[in-house]
C-alpha positions as a Markdown table, in Angstrom:
| # | Residue | x | y | z |
|---|---|---|---|---|
| 1 | Met | -12.8 | -5.5 | -22.9 |
| 2 | Ala | -10.4 | -4.8 | -20.1 |
| 3 | Ile | -11.6 | -4.4 | -16.6 |
| 4 | Arg | -11.1 | -0.8 | -15.3 |
| 5 | Arg | -9.9 | -0.6 | -11.7 |
| 6 | Glu | -10.1 | 2.4 | -9.5 |
| 7 | Arg | -6.8 | 4.3 | -9.7 |
| 8 | Gly | -4.3 | 2.8 | -7.3 |
| 9 | Ala | -6.5 | -0.1 | -6.4 |
| 10 | Leu | -4.0 | -2.8 | -7.7 |
| 11 | Glu | -1.1 | -1.1 | -5.8 |
| 12 | Arg | -3.2 | -1.0 | -2.6 |
| 13 | Ser | -4.0 | -4.7 | -3.0 |
| 14 | Val | -0.3 | -5.6 | -3.6 |
| 15 | Met | 0.7 | -3.5 | -0.6 |
| 16 | Arg | -1.9 | -5.3 | 1.6 |
| 17 | Ile | -0.6 | -8.6 | 0.5 |
| 18 | Leu | 3.0 | -7.6 | 1.3 |
| 19 | Trp | 2.0 | -6.2 | 4.7 |
| 20 | Glu | 0.2 | -9.5 | 5.5 |
| 21 | Ala | 3.2 | -11.6 | 4.5 |
| 22 | Asp | 5.4 | -12.9 | 7.3 |
| 23 | Ala | 8.5 | -12.4 | 5.1 |
| 24 | Pro | 9.5 | -11.2 | 1.7 |
| 25 | Ile | 7.5 | -13.1 | -1.0 |
| 26 | Ala | 8.0 | -14.0 | -4.7 |
| 27 | Gly | 6.2 | -12.2 | -7.4 |
| 28 | Arg | 4.4 | -15.4 | -8.3 |
| 29 | Asp | 3.1 | -15.6 | -4.7 |
| 30 | Val | 1.8 | -12.1 | -5.0 |
| 31 | Arg | 0.1 | -13.0 | -8.2 |
| 32 | Asp | -1.4 | -16.2 | -6.7 |
| 33 | Arg | -2.8 | -14.2 | -3.7 |
| 34 | Leu | -4.3 | -11.6 | -6.1 |
| 35 | Ala | -5.9 | -14.4 | -8.1 |
| 36 | Ala | -7.4 | -15.8 | -5.0 |
| 37 | Glu | -9.1 | -12.4 | -4.6 |
| 38 | Gly | -10.5 | -12.5 | -8.1 |
| 39 | His | -7.7 | -10.5 | -9.9 |
| 40 | Asp | -6.8 | -12.5 | -13.1 |
| 41 | Leu | -3.4 | -11.0 | -13.9 |
| 42 | Ala | -0.4 | -12.3 | -15.8 |
| 43 | Leu | 2.8 | -12.7 | -13.8 |
| 44 | Thr | 4.5 | -10.1 | -16.0 |
| 45 | Thr | 1.8 | -7.6 | -15.0 |
| 46 | Val | 2.4 | -8.2 | -11.3 |
| 47 | Leu | 6.1 | -8.0 | -11.7 |
| 48 | Thr | 5.8 | -4.7 | -13.6 |
| 49 | Val | 3.6 | -3.3 | -10.8 |
| 50 | Leu | 6.1 | -4.5 | -8.2 |
| 51 | Ser | 9.0 | -3.0 | -10.2 |
| 52 | Arg | 7.2 | 0.4 | -10.4 |
| 53 | Met | 6.4 | 0.3 | -6.7 |
| 54 | Glu | 10.1 | -0.4 | -6.1 |
| 55 | Gln | 11.0 | 2.7 | -8.1 |
| 56 | Lys | 8.6 | 4.7 | -6.0 |
| 57 | Gly | 10.3 | 3.4 | -2.8 |
| 58 | Ser | 7.2 | 1.5 | -1.6 |
| 59 | Val | 8.7 | -2.0 | -2.2 |
| 60 | Ala | 12.1 | -3.6 | -1.7 |
| 61 | Arg | 13.5 | -6.4 | -3.8 |
| 62 | Thr | 15.8 | -8.9 | -2.3 |
| 63 | Leu | 17.4 | -12.2 | -3.4 |
| 64 | Ser | 15.9 | -15.4 | -1.9 |
| 65 | Asp | 18.1 | -17.2 | 0.7 |
| 66 | Asp | 19.1 | -19.8 | -1.9 |
| 67 | Gly | 19.7 | -17.2 | -4.6 |
| 68 | Ser | 17.2 | -18.8 | -6.9 |
| 69 | Gly | 14.9 | -15.8 | -7.3 |
| 70 | Val | 13.8 | -12.4 | -6.0 |
| 71 | Arg | 11.4 | -11.7 | -3.2 |
| 72 | Phe | 9.5 | -8.5 | -2.5 |
| 73 | Ala | 8.6 | -6.8 | 0.8 |
| 74 | Ala | 6.9 | -3.5 | 1.8 |
| 75 | Val | 9.5 | -0.9 | 2.8 |
| 76 | His | 7.3 | 0.7 | 5.4 |
| 77 | Ser | 4.6 | -0.7 | 7.7 |
| 78 | Glu | 0.9 | 0.0 | 6.9 |
| 79 | Ser | 0.7 | 2.7 | 9.5 |
| 80 | Glu | 3.9 | 4.4 | 8.4 |
| 81 | Ser | 2.6 | 4.4 | 4.8 |
| 82 | Ala | -0.7 | 5.9 | 6.0 |
| 83 | Val | 1.1 | 8.7 | 7.9 |
| 84 | Thr | 3.2 | 9.5 | 4.8 |
| 85 | Ser | 0.1 | 9.7 | 2.7 |
| 86 | Met | -1.6 | 12.0 | 5.2 |
| 87 | Val | 1.4 | 14.3 | 5.5 |
| 88 | Asp | 1.8 | 14.5 | 1.7 |
| 89 | Ala | -1.9 | 15.3 | 1.3 |
| 90 | Leu | -1.7 | 18.1 | 3.8 |
| 91 | Ala | 1.5 | 19.4 | 2.2 |
| 92 | Ala | -0.3 | 19.7 | -1.2 |
| 93 | Val | -3.0 | 22.1 | 0.0 |
| 94 | Thr | -2.9 | 25.8 | 1.0 |
| 95 | Asp | -5.8 | 25.7 | 3.5 |
| 96 | Arg | -4.7 | 22.9 | 5.8 |
| 97 | Ala | -7.2 | 23.9 | 8.5 |
| 98 | Ala | -10.1 | 23.4 | 6.1 |
| 99 | Val | -8.8 | 19.9 | 5.1 |
| 100 | Leu | -8.3 | 18.9 | 8.8 |
| 101 | Gln | -11.8 | 20.1 | 9.7 |
| 102 | Arg | -13.4 | 18.1 | 6.8 |
| 103 | Phe | -11.2 | 15.1 | 7.7 |
| 104 | Thr | -12.1 | 15.1 | 11.4 |
| 105 | Gly | -15.7 | 15.6 | 10.4 |
| 106 | Ser | -15.6 | 12.3 | 8.6 |
| 107 | Leu | -14.2 | 10.3 | 11.6 |
| 108 | Thr | -16.1 | 7.9 | 13.7 |
| 109 | Asp | -16.4 | 8.6 | 17.5 |
| 110 | Ala | -13.8 | 5.9 | 18.1 |
| 111 | Asp | -11.4 | 7.5 | 15.7 |
| 112 | Leu | -12.0 | 10.9 | 17.2 |
| 113 | Gln | -11.3 | 9.5 | 20.7 |
| 114 | Ala | -8.0 | 7.9 | 19.4 |
| 115 | Leu | -7.1 | 11.3 | 17.9 |
| 116 | Arg | -7.8 | 13.0 | 21.2 |
| 117 | Asp | -5.7 | 10.4 | 23.1 |
| 118 | Ala | -2.8 | 10.9 | 20.6 |
| 119 | Leu | -2.9 | 14.7 | 21.0 |
| 120 | Arg | -2.5 | 14.4 | 24.8 |
């Protein structure tokens, strides 16, 4: 029986790996790093995920320096991606104030202080 993952969990894992990489990496390297975390995935599965993420604009594909293969990298930094997600989430609701109130109510004191500092 196939293991069911939380929706988007595999993409989040792939993005984290790409953000942690010093340079664009091969699909095989992404698969190996996922395997080290306990994800037993075929290379074709990982390449399909990377291809779909490229179509969404999250991942860029480039040729390796020697032209022997392709490498993948995140298009945006982790913080830029988080901002985009937050802006998209707010754009999808009609009562933005209610969402912001619930969101800020879930923040830690340190997060609230960082938010206050950002608003100044």
